[in-house]
C-alpha positions in Angstrom: -0.4 -5.4 51.6 3.2 -4.1 50.3 3.9 -7.6 48.7 0.3 -7.5 46.8 1.0 -3.8 45.5 4.3 -4.9 44.3 2.9 -8.1 42.4 0.5 -5.5 41.2 2.7 -3.1 39.8 5.4 -5.8 38.1 2.6 -7.3 36.3 1.8 -3.4 35.2 5.3 -3.0 33.8 4.8 -4.9 30.3 1.3 -2.6 29.4 3.0 0.0 30.6 6.1 -0.4 28.0 3.9 -1.0 25.5 2.0 2.2 25.8 5.3 4.0 26.0 6.5 1.8 22.9 3.3 2.9 20.8 3.8 6.7 21.9 6.8 6.4 20.1 5.7 5.3 16.7 5.3 7.4 13.9 1.6 6.6 12.8 2.2 8.0 9.2 -1.3 6.4 8.6 -2.5 9.1 9.9 -0.1 11.9 9.0 -1.3 11.5 5.5 0.5 14.3 2.8 -2.3 13.8 0.1 -5.8 13.7 -0.8 -6.3 10.3 -1.3 -3.7 9.7 2.0 -6.7 12.4 4.1 -9.5 10.4 2.7 -8.2 7.0 3.7 -7.2 8.8 7.1 -10.9 9.6 7.0 -12.6 6.7 6.4 -10.8 4.6 8.7 -11.4 7.2 11.7 -15.0 7.0 10.5 -15.5 3.4 10.7 -13.6 3.3 14.2 -15.9 5.5 15.4 -18.9 3.6 14.4 -17.7 0.5 15.5 -17.2 2.1 19.3 -20.7 2.7 19.5 -21.3 -1.0 19.7 -17.9 -1.4 21.6 -17.5 1.4 24.3 -21.4 0.8 25.8 -20.5 -3.0 25.5 -17.1 -2.8 27.9 -19.2 -0.2 30.1 -22.4 -2.1 30.2 -20.1 -5.5 31.7 -18.6 -3.5 34.5 -21.5 -2.4 35.4 -23.3 -5.7 35.7 -20.7 -7.5 37.4 -20.9 -4.7 40.1 -25.0 -4.1 39.9 -25.7 -7.9 40.0 -22.9 -9.1 42.3 -24.0 -11.7 44.8 -24.0 -9.7 48.4 -26.2 -8.9 51.1 -26.6 -5.3 50.0 -27.1 -6.2 46.5 -30.7 -4.2 45.7 -30.7 -5.9 42.1 -34.1 -7.7 41.1 -34.1 -11.4 41.5 -35.7 -12.7 38.2 -35.7 -16.5 37.7 -38.6 -17.2 35.8 -37.9 -13.4 33.3 -36.9 -14.8 29.8 -37.6 -12.1 26.9 -37.5 -8.3 26.5 -38.9 -6.6 23.6 -37.2 -3.7 24.3 -34.0 -5.1 24.5 -34.1 -7.4 21.4 -34.5 -4.1 19.2 -31.5 -2.2 21.0 -29.4 -5.7 20.6 -30.8 -6.3 17.1 -31.2 -2.5 16.1 -28.2 -0.8 16.4 -25.7 -3.3 14.5 -28.3 -3.5 12.2 -28.1 0.6 11.8 -24.3 0.7 12.1 -24.0 -2.1 9.0 -25.9 -0.6 6.8 -24.1 2.8 7.5 -20.4 0.8 7.0 -22.1 0.0 3.8 -22.7 3.1 2.5 -19.7 4.5 3.6 -17.6 1.5 2.1 -19.9 1.7 -1.4 -19.2 5.7 -2.1 -15.6 5.2 -0.5 -14.8 2.2 -2.8 -15.9 4.6 -5.9 -14.0 8.2 -4.9 -10.9 6.2 -4.3 -11.1 3.9 -7.3 -6.5 4.2 -7.7 -7.2 4.3 -11.7 -9.5 7.2 -11.6 -7.8 10.8 -12.2 -7.9 12.8 -9.1 -10.1 16.3 -9.8 -8.1 19.6 -10.1 -4.9 17.3 -9.9 -3.3 18.8 -13.5 -1.8 17.0 -16.2 -0.9 13.9 -15.2 3.1 13.0 -15.0 3.4 9.4 -16.2 5.6 6.6 -14.1 6.0 3.3 -14.8 6.4 1.1 -11.9 8.2 -2.6 -11.7 8.6 -4.5 -8.7 12.1 -6.5 -8.7 14.1 -8.8 -7.1 14.3 -6.9 -4.2 14.3 -3.5 -5.8 12.1 -0.9 -7.4 12.3 0.5 -10.8 10.8 3.7 -11.8 10.5 4.6 -15.3 9.6 8.4 -16.4 8.8 7.6 -20.4 8.2 11.3 -21.1 11.3 12.3 -19.7 13.3 9.5 -21.0 14.8 8.4 -17.7 15.1 5.6 -15.3 15.6 5.4 -11.5 16.1 2.9 -8.7 14.9 2.8 -5.3 14.4 6.8 -5.8 11.0 8.3 -6.6 10.4 11.8 -7.3 7.0 14.0 -8.2 6.2 17.5 -8.2 3.7 19.0 -5.2 0.0 19.6 -5.9 0.4 17.7 -9.2 -1.0 14.1 -9.6 1.1 11.2 -11.1 -0.4 8.3 -12.9 1.2 5.3 -11.5 1.6 2.3 -14.0 2.7 -0.6 -12.0 3.7 -3.9 -12.4 6.0 -6.8 -11.5 9.0 -8.7 -13.1 9.1 -11.5 -11.0 6.5 -12.3 -7.9 3.4 -10.5 -6.7 4.6 -7.7 -4.7 2.7 -4.4 -3.2 3.7 -1.1 -3.7 2.9 1.5 -0.9 3.6 5.2 0.0 2.0 5.6 3.2 1.6 9.2 3.7 0.4 9.6 0.4 -2.2 6.4 0.4 -3.5 3.2 -2.1 -1.6 0.3 -1.3 -1.5 -1.5 -4.8 -0.5 -4.8 -6.0 2.2 -5.4 -8.6 1.8 -9.0 -10.2 3.7 -10.3 -13.5 1.4 -10.2 -16.2 -1.0 -7.3 -15.0 -1.0 -3.8 -14.8 -2.4 -1.8 -12.1 -2.6 1.8 -12.4 -2.6 3.9 -9.4 -3.3 8.2 -9.4 -1.6 10.0 -6.4 -0.9 13.5 -5.2 1.7 14.8 -3.0 0.4 18.1 -1.3 3.5 19.0 1.2 6.8 19.1 0.0 9.1 16.4 1.6 10.6 12.7 1.4 8.5 10.2 2.6 9.1 6.3 2.8 8.2 3.8 0.2 7.7 0.2 0.8 6.6 -3.4 -0.3 3.9 -4.5 1.9 3.8 -8.0 0.4 6.4 -10.4 1.3 8.3 -11.9 -1.6 11.4 -13.5 -0.3 14.8 -12.9 1.2 15.4 -9.4 0.3 12.2 -8.1 1.2 12.8 -6.3 4.4 15.6 -3.7 2.4 12.8 -3.5 -0.3 12.0 0.2 0.2 12.5 3.5 -1.4 12.5 7.6 -1.0 9.2 9.3 -2.5 10.5 13.2 -2.9 7.7 15.4 -3.1 9.1 18.9 -4.8 8.5 22.0 -6.5 8.7 22.0 -9.9 11.6 24.0 -10.0 13.5 21.6 -7.7 11.5 18.4 -10.0 12.8 19.6 -12.9 16.5 19.8 -11.4 15.9 16.5 -10.4 15.2 15.5 -13.9 18.2 16.9 -15.0 20.3 15.6 -12.6 19.2 11.9 -13.5 19.6 12.9 -17.2 23.3 13.4 -16.3 23.8 9.8 -15.5 26.1 8.1 -18.0 24.0 4.8 -17.1 21.7 3.5 -20.1 19.1 1.2 -19.2 19.3 -1.0 -22.6 18.6 -4.5 -22.5 22.0 -5.2 -21.0 21.6 -2.8 -18.1 18.1 -4.5 -17.4 19.4 -7.9 -17.9 21.8 -7.0 -14.5 19.1 -5.4 -12.5 16.9 -9.0 -13.2 19.8 -10.3 -10.7 18.4 -10.8 -7.3 20.3 -7.6 -4.8 19.3 -6.6 -1.9 19.9 -2.9 0.2 20.2 -1.5 -2.9 21.3 2.2 -3.0 19.4 4.9 -5.4 20.5 4.6 -9.0 19.7 6.7 -12.0 19.7 6.0 -15.9 20.3 9.1 -17.8 18.6 7.0 -20.8 16.5 4.4 -21.4 15.7 1.8 -24.1 12.1 2.9 -25.7 9.2 0.9 -24.9 11.1 -1.2 -22.3 8.0 -1.2 -19.9 6.0 -2.7 -22.5 9.0 -5.3 -23.4 8.8 -6.3 -19.6 5.0 -7.0 -20.0 5.4 -8.5 -22.9 6.0 -12.3 -22.5 2.3 -12.2 -20.7 0.5 -9.8 -23.0 -1.4 -10.0 -26.2 -0.6 -7.1 -28.7 -3.5 -5.9 -28.7 -3.7 -5.4 -24.7 -1.0 -3.4 -25.1 -1.7 -1.3 -27.9 0.9 -2.9 -30.8 0.5 -4.6 -34.1 1.3 -8.4 -34.0 4.9 -7.5 -35.5 5.8 -4.9 -32.8 4.5 -7.5 -30.4 6.6 -10.4 -31.8 9.4 -8.1 -31.7 9.1 -7.2 -27.8 8.6 -10.7 -27.0 12.1 -11.5 -29.0 13.9 -8.8 -27.3 12.4 -10.3 -23.9 13.9 -13.5 -24.6 17.7 -11.8 -25.6 17.8 -10.0 -22.6 16.3 -12.5 -20.1 13.2 -11.2 -19.2 11.5 -13.8 -19.8 13.8 -15.8 -17.3 13.6 -19.3 -15.8 10.8 -19.6 -13.2 12.4 -22.4 -11.3 15.3 -20.9 -9.8 13.1 -18.7 -8.6 11.2 -21.5 -6.8 14.2 -23.1 -5.7 14.9 -19.8 -3.7 11.2 -19.6 -2.1 9.5 -17.7 -4.9 6.3 -18.4 -6.5 5.1 -18.7 -10.1 4.1 -15.2 -11.5 0.4 -15.0 -12.3 -0.2 -15.4 -16.1 -3.3 -13.0 -16.3 -4.3 -10.2 -17.6 -6.5 -7.2 -16.8 -9.5 -5.4 -18.5 
């Protein structure tokens, strides 16, 4: 008996260890710090509860049936070997899942439109523009209105929405600040737009959520949500940097690098983001004349923006998507 109890206890240790590990996890998706994150948390929980409407009764009935219809002399279960059909059971078995699917469909339809990343957030104030470029293996953030840029560090004022323009200079990647919400892809030749708000001052982890090669594991950044005063001071700190993000500076950034420390650029070449997009898009889509577009394309070739993808393929990279988005 003791040996049996000991074997049972040993079998239960992996389960206990797993539960202890889970209890130590920081479930950031369930600790949102902005309205988009809150809405996504609510959506996850609502969908889970609807599915549990089926899961919990099924688990309970599985255990109850095993006990109720066990093969013993004391069993009082009715023996009906010729039983084949019950309209009531059919209604329950098919009706409840259909109702759940209908509810999930309505919920998905509504939330898909309400959480459209391109739509400005109501009562979010005048958006701050931030241009995001996924690189190997780092994130470039350009603040066109402030004339600065950073590597692997993002700042935004509290309770004020930020409009992100997101693209990639190499392969497809995924931009994600879990506590603020809305993971979204970054793709060469495409621009995705995303609106986020941070409702609580703090520092939150930003990550790359799509595998993109050797340096993927260290391709993360810090997102600082600050008061207006602290944000202005952060901008001035960046402007005080002697580094300039011109053609030569951007060409240096295009070299693959891993675990890159946050870097500030006090000056940024005008229209650098458009120049990064230029090899894949025409002037109309970028709101530029043919002459401006040709100038951008020439600049891209000179500084290496239209770099040879054969080197990336040799290191496990894929050809960037040559597509545009309406």
